[in-house]
C-alpha positions as CSV (number, residue, x, y, z in Angstrom):
1,M,2.1,-24.2,25.8
2,S,3.5,-20.9,24.1
3,R,7.2,-20.1,24.6
4,I,7.1,-16.6,23.0
5,D,4.8,-13.8,23.9
6,L,3.7,-12.6,20.4
7,D,1.8,-9.9,21.8
8,D,4.6,-8.3,23.8
9,T,5.1,-4.8,22.6
10,S,7.7,-3.5,25.0
11,R,10.4,-3.2,22.3
12,C,7.9,-1.8,19.6
13,P,8.4,1.8,18.7
14,R,5.4,3.9,18.8
15,G,4.6,5.8,15.5
16,V,3.7,9.6,15.2
17,R,0.3,8.8,14.1
18,C,-2.7,6.3,14.2
19,E,-1.9,3.6,11.4
20,S,-5.8,3.2,10.9
21,C,-7.2,6.8,10.9
22,G,-4.0,9.1,10.5
23,T,-4.6,11.0,13.7
24,E,-1.4,12.7,15.3
25,S,-2.1,12.6,19.2
26,D,-0.4,12.2,22.4
27,H,-2.8,9.2,23.1
28,L,-1.2,6.7,20.8
29,A,-0.4,3.3,21.8
30,V,1.3,0.2,20.4
31,E,-1.2,-2.5,19.7
32,T,-0.7,-6.0,18.2
33,A,-3.3,-7.8,15.7
34,T,-2.9,-10.9,14.3
35,S,-3.3,-10.9,10.3
36,G,-4.8,-14.4,9.2
37,R,-2.2,-17.1,8.2
38,L,0.6,-14.1,8.1
39,G,1.2,-13.7,11.8
40,V,1.0,-11.1,14.5
41,L,1.9,-7.5,13.7
42,C,2.4,-4.3,15.8
43,L,1.0,-1.0,14.9
44,T,0.4,2.4,16.4
45,L,-3.3,3.3,17.1
46,C,-5.3,6.2,18.7
47,R,-7.5,5.2,21.5
48,T,-10.6,5.2,19.2
49,C,-9.2,2.8,16.6
50,A,-7.7,0.5,19.3
51,A,-11.1,0.0,20.9
52,Y,-12.4,-0.9,17.6
53,D,-12.5,-4.8,17.5
54,E,-11.8,-5.5,13.7
55,L,-8.6,-6.0,12.1
56,I,-7.1,-2.6,10.7
57,P,-7.5,-3.0,6.9
58,V,-3.8,-3.0,5.5
59,S,-2.8,-4.6,2.2
60,V,-1.1,-7.9,2.3
61,S,2.3,-6.5,1.5
62,T,1.9,-3.9,4.4
63,A,0.8,-6.9,6.5
64,E,3.8,-8.8,5.6
65,R,6.2,-5.8,6.4
66,L,4.5,-5.2,9.9
67,V,4.8,-9.1,10.8
68,A,8.5,-8.9,9.8
69,Q,9.0,-5.6,11.7
70,H,7.3,-7.2,14.8
71,C,9.4,-10.4,14.6
72,G,12.5,-8.0,14.7
73,H,11.2,-6.2,17.8
74,L,10.6,-9.7,19.4
75,G,14.1,-11.1,18.2
76,I,12.8,-13.7,16.3
77,T,12.6,-14.8,12.5
78,V,9.4,-15.2,10.6
79,E,9.8,-18.9,10.8
80,G,10.0,-18.8,14.6
81,M,6.7,-16.7,14.6
82,A,4.9,-19.2,12.2
83,A,6.2,-22.3,14.6
84,E,4.8,-20.3,17.7
85,L,1.7,-19.9,15.9
86,E,1.4,-23.5,15.0
87,L,2.1,-24.2,18.7
88,R,-0.9,-21.9,19.6
89,R,-3.2,-23.4,17.2
90,R,-2.5,-27.1,18.4
91,S,-2.9,-26.3,22.0
92,Q,-6.6,-24.9,21.6
């Protein structure tokens, strides 16, 4: 069973524009996405992009940075996130 809610965005800062389409709006929200084996990342999205069910295209280096930042928001290490993801995989 999972011990850490990797989708918790309560401590993730909201950006000033959508990280997918660049829209600046009052209707932005922080969402999480899982990037393959890299981990869970947080990013600011507008309502339209948040409704799109595909992973937002970002480079591997950007995804790595966003995963590391999200770990900081959660108060865990990248290794801790990897261990949590492994627990999730095993419990499926």
